[in-house]
KOLDOLO-301170 format. One record per residue (C-alpha): residue number from 1; x, y, z. Coordinates in steps of 0.25 Angstrom, whole numbers, plus 2048, in hexadecimal, padded with zeros to 3 digits. Layout:
pt i=NUM; east=X; north=Y; up=Z
...
//
This chain:
pt i=1; east=CE3; north=181; up=A16
pt i=2; east=CEB; north=18E; up=A12
pt i=3; east=CE7; north=194; up=A05
pt i=4; east=CE8; north=1A1; up=9FE
pt i=5; east=CDD; north=1AB; up=A01
pt i=6; east=CD3; north=1AE; up=9F6
pt i=7; east=CD1; north=1BC; up=9F2
pt i=8; east=CC3; north=1BB; up=9F8
pt i=9; east=CC9; north=1B8; up=A05
pt i=10; east=CD3; north=1C3; up=A04
pt i=11; east=CC8; north=1CD; up=A02
pt i=12; east=CC0; north=1C8; up=A0E
pt i=13; east=CCC; north=1CA; up=A17
pt i=14; east=CD2; north=1D7; up=A11
pt i=15; east=CC9; north=1E0; up=A19
pt i=16; east=CCC; north=1D8; up=A26
pt i=17; east=CDB; north=1D9; up=A24
pt i=18; east=CDA; north=1E8; up=A21
pt i=19; east=CD2; north=1EB; up=A2E
pt i=20; east=CDE; north=1E6; up=A36
pt i=21; east=CE7; north=1F1; up=A3C
pt i=22; east=CF5; north=1F0; up=A37
pt i=23; east=D00; north=1EF; up=A41
pt i=24; east=D0C; north=1F9; up=A3F
pt i=25; east=D17; north=1EF; up=A3B
pt i=26; east=D1E; north=1E9; up=A2E
pt i=27; east=D22; north=1DB; up=A2B
pt i=28; east=D26; north=1D2; up=A21
pt i=29; east=D27; north=1C3; up=A1F
pt i=30; east=D33; north=1BB; up=A24
pt i=31; east=D3A; north=1B0; up=A1C
pt i=32; east=D44; north=1A6; up=A21
pt i=33; east=D51; north=1A2; up=A1A
pt i=34; east=D4D; north=194; up=A18
pt i=35; east=D42; north=18A; up=A18
pt i=36; east=D49; north=183; up=A24
pt i=37; east=D48; north=190; up=A2D
pt i=38; east=D3A; north=193; up=A27
pt i=39; east=D35; north=185; up=A2B
pt i=40; east=D3B; north=185; up=A39
pt i=41; east=D34; north=192; up=A3B
pt i=42; east=D27; north=18D; up=A35
pt i=43; east=D27; north=181; up=A3F
pt i=44; east=D28; north=18A; up=A4A
pt i=45; east=D1B; north=190; up=A46
pt i=46; east=D14; north=183; up=A43
pt i=47; east=D1B; north=178; up=A4B
pt i=48; east=D10; north=16E; up=A48
pt i=49; east=D12; north=170; up=A39
pt i=50; east=D16; north=165; up=A30
pt i=51; east=D25; north=169; up=A2D
pt i=52; east=D24; north=164; up=A1F
pt i=53; east=D16; north=16A; up=A1C
pt i=54; east=D19; north=179; up=A1B
pt i=55; east=D13; north=180; up=A0F
pt i=56; east=D16; north=18D; up=A0A
pt i=57; east=D0B; north=196; up=A05
pt i=58; east=D10; north=1A2; up=9FD
pt i=59; east=D07; north=1AE; up=9FA
pt i=60; east=D07; north=1BA; up=9F2
pt i=61; east=CFF; north=1C6; up=9F7
pt i=62; east=CF7; north=1CD; up=9ED
pt i=63; east=CF8; north=1DC; up=9ED
pt i=64; east=CEB; north=1DE; up=9F4
pt i=65; east=CEF; north=1D4; up=9FE
pt i=66; east=CFC; north=1DB; up=A01
pt i=67; east=CF4; north=1E8; up=A02
pt i=68; east=CEB; north=1E2; up=A0C
pt i=69; east=CF7; north=1DC; up=A14
pt i=70; east=CFE; north=1E9; up=A15
pt i=71; east=CF3; north=1F1; up=A1A
pt i=72; east=CEF; north=1E6; up=A24
pt i=73; east=CFE; north=1E5; up=A29
pt i=74; east=D01; north=1F4; up=A28
pt i=75; east=D0E; north=1F2; up=A1F
pt i=76; east=D13; north=1EF; up=A11
pt i=77; east=D16; north=1E0; up=A0E
pt i=78; east=D24; north=1DD; up=A0A
pt i=79; east=D24; north=1D8; up=9FB
pt i=80; east=D28; north=1CA; up=A00
pt i=81; east=D1D; north=1CA; up=A0A
pt i=82; east=D13; north=1CB; up=9FF
pt i=83; east=D16; north=1BC; up=9FB
pt i=84; east=D17; north=1B5; up=A09
pt i=85; east=D19; north=1A7; up=A0C
pt i=86; east=D10; north=1A0; up=A16
pt i=87; east=D14; north=193; up=A1C
pt i=88; east=D09; north=189; up=A1E
pt i=89; east=D0A; north=17E; up=A29
pt i=90; east=D03; north=171; up=A29
pt i=91; east=D03; north=166; up=A34
pt i=92; east=D07; north=157; up=A31
pt i=93; east=CF9; north=154; up=A2D
pt i=94; east=CF9; north=15F; up=A23
pt i=95; east=CF0; north=168; up=A2B
pt i=96; east=CF2; north=177; up=A2A
pt i=97; east=CF8; north=17D; up=A36
pt i=98; east=CFA; north=18C; up=A31
pt i=99; east=D03; north=195; up=A29
pt i=100; east=D10; north=19C; up=A2D
pt i=101; east=D17; north=1A9; up=A29
pt i=102; east=D24; north=1B0; up=A2D
pt i=103; east=D23; north=1BF; up=A2F
pt i=104; east=D2F; north=1C9; up=A32
pt i=105; east=D27; north=1D4; up=A39
pt i=106; east=D32; north=1DE; up=A3A
pt i=107; east=D37; north=1E7; up=A2E
pt i=108; east=D40; north=1F0; up=A36
pt i=109; east=D4D; north=1E9; up=A3B
pt i=110; east=D4F; north=1E9; up=A4A
pt i=111; east=D5D; north=1E7; up=A4F
pt i=112; east=D60; north=1DF; up=A5B
pt i=113; east=D6F; north=1DD; up=A60
pt i=114; east=D74; north=1E2; up=A52
pt i=115; east=D6B; north=1D8; up=A4A
pt i=116; east=D5E; north=1D9; up=A43
pt i=117; east=D53; north=1D4; up=A4C
pt i=118; east=D4A; north=1CB; up=A43
pt i=119; east=D3B; north=1C8; up=A46
pt i=120; east=D36; north=1BD; up=A3E
pt i=121; east=D28; north=1B7; up=A42
pt i=122; east=D21; north=1AB; up=A3E
pt i=123; east=D12; north=1AA; up=A3F
pt i=124; east=D0A; north=19D; up=A3E
pt i=125; east=CFB; north=19F; up=A3B
pt i=126; east=CF1; north=193; up=A3D
pt i=127; east=CE7; north=18E; up=A33
pt i=128; east=CDC; north=197; up=A3A
pt i=129; east=CE4; north=1A4; up=A37
pt i=130; east=CEA; north=1A6; up=A45
pt i=131; east=CF8; north=1A7; up=A49
pt i=132; east=CFD; north=19A; up=A4F
pt i=133; east=D0B; north=19D; up=A52
pt i=134; east=D15; north=1A9; up=A51
pt i=135; east=D24; north=1A7; up=A51
pt i=136; east=D30; north=1B1; up=A52
pt i=137; east=D3D; north=1AC; up=A4C
pt i=138; east=D4B; north=1AF; up=A50
pt i=139; east=D48; north=1BB; up=A58
pt i=140; east=D53; north=1C2; up=A5F
pt i=141; east=D4B; north=1CC; up=A67
pt i=142; east=D43; north=1C8; up=A74
pt i=143; east=D41; north=1B9; up=A73
pt i=144; east=D33; north=1BC; up=A79
pt i=145; east=D2E; north=1C0; up=A6C
pt i=146; east=D30; north=1B2; up=A67
pt i=147; east=D2A; north=1AB; up=A72
pt i=148; east=D1C; north=1A5; up=A73
pt i=149; east=D17; north=1AE; up=A7E
pt i=150; east=D17; north=1BA; up=A74
pt i=151; east=D15; north=1B2; up=A67
pt i=152; east=D09; north=1AA; up=A6C
pt i=153; east=D01; north=1B6; up=A6D
pt i=154; east=CFF; north=1B6; up=A5E
pt i=155; east=CFA; north=1A8; up=A5E
pt i=156; east=CEB; north=1A7; up=A59
pt i=157; east=CEB; north=1B6; up=A54
pt i=158; east=CE4; north=1B9; up=A47
pt i=159; east=CE2; north=1C6; up=A3F
pt i=160; east=CD7; north=1C9; up=A48
pt i=161; east=CE0; north=1CB; up=A54
pt i=162; east=CE9; north=1D7; up=A58
pt i=163; east=CF8; north=1D5; up=A56
pt i=164; east=CFC; north=1E2; up=A5D
pt i=165; east=D05; north=1DF; up=A69
pt i=166; east=CFF; north=1E5; up=A76
pt i=167; east=CF0; north=1E2; up=A72
pt i=168; east=CE7; north=1D6; up=A72
pt i=169; east=CF1; north=1CE; up=A7A
pt i=170; east=CFD; north=1CF; up=A72
pt i=171; east=D09; north=1D2; up=A7C
pt i=172; east=D16; north=1D5; up=A75
pt i=173; east=D24; north=1D1; up=A7A
pt i=174; east=D28; north=1DC; up=A84
pt i=175; east=D35; north=1E1; up=A7E
pt i=176; east=D31; north=1DE; up=A70
pt i=177; east=D24; north=1E7; up=A6D
pt i=178; east=D28; north=1E9; up=A5E
pt i=179; east=D2C; north=1DB; up=A5B
pt i=180; east=D1F; north=1D5; up=A63
pt i=181; east=D16; north=1DE; up=A5A
pt i=182; east=D1E; north=1D9; up=A4D
pt i=183; east=D1C; north=1CB; up=A51
pt i=184; east=D0D; north=1CD; up=A53
pt i=185; east=D0C; north=1D5; up=A46
pt i=186; east=D13; north=1C9; up=A3F
pt i=187; east=D07; north=1C0; up=A44
pt i=188; east=CFD; north=1C9; up=A3E
pt i=189; east=D04; north=1CB; up=A31
pt i=190; east=D05; north=1BC; up=A2F
pt i=191; east=CF6; north=1BB; up=A31
pt i=192; east=CF4; north=1C6; up=A27
pt i=193; east=CFD; north=1C0; up=A1D
pt i=194; east=CF7; north=1B2; up=A1E
pt i=195; east=CE8; north=1B8; up=A1E
pt i=196; east=CEA; north=1BF; up=A11
pt i=197; east=CF3; north=1B4; up=A0A
pt i=198; east=CED; north=1A7; up=A0F
pt i=199; east=CDF; north=1A1; up=A12
pt i=200; east=CD9; north=194; up=A16
pt i=201; east=CD0; north=18B; up=A0D
//
């Protein structure tokens, strides 16, 4: 069951998180305009979830937690990202399936055909703390970035894995090297945010 981590647990994982090398990227959390859109995108991350049983866990990172995250991630958190919302999925029997979060891993706008190219990534993490599914929503670039052949490479990865495209079996989309790395970064960031904010009893 998902619960807030204790200070003791936080101290125990702090050194492990700080030992992870930060990837050179910036990101912030993505939010959708309505619950209907949010719910639709959540169900794509956990299709076996009870549609009526989603729970929202809000968390406010303490100052030391923000410092820990910023060092591990390699960039400063946006003010709104210091109080994230995590979406908890249960199945029809009430069993925990995992937790989801939405991340926008691009801070510098990219223009395509005269419009801003958005990159909004949903990450589902199972009850064991491993990525269960990644989705990229409404992307207007190379569609291969949104397909299982690329995204499924992130399944099963935890914070013990390397998220660098080109190493440890992660192959980027040929014409989208930057975006491929940003999506991988979003997976790692989701795991870090959950690791610090959430724990299991």
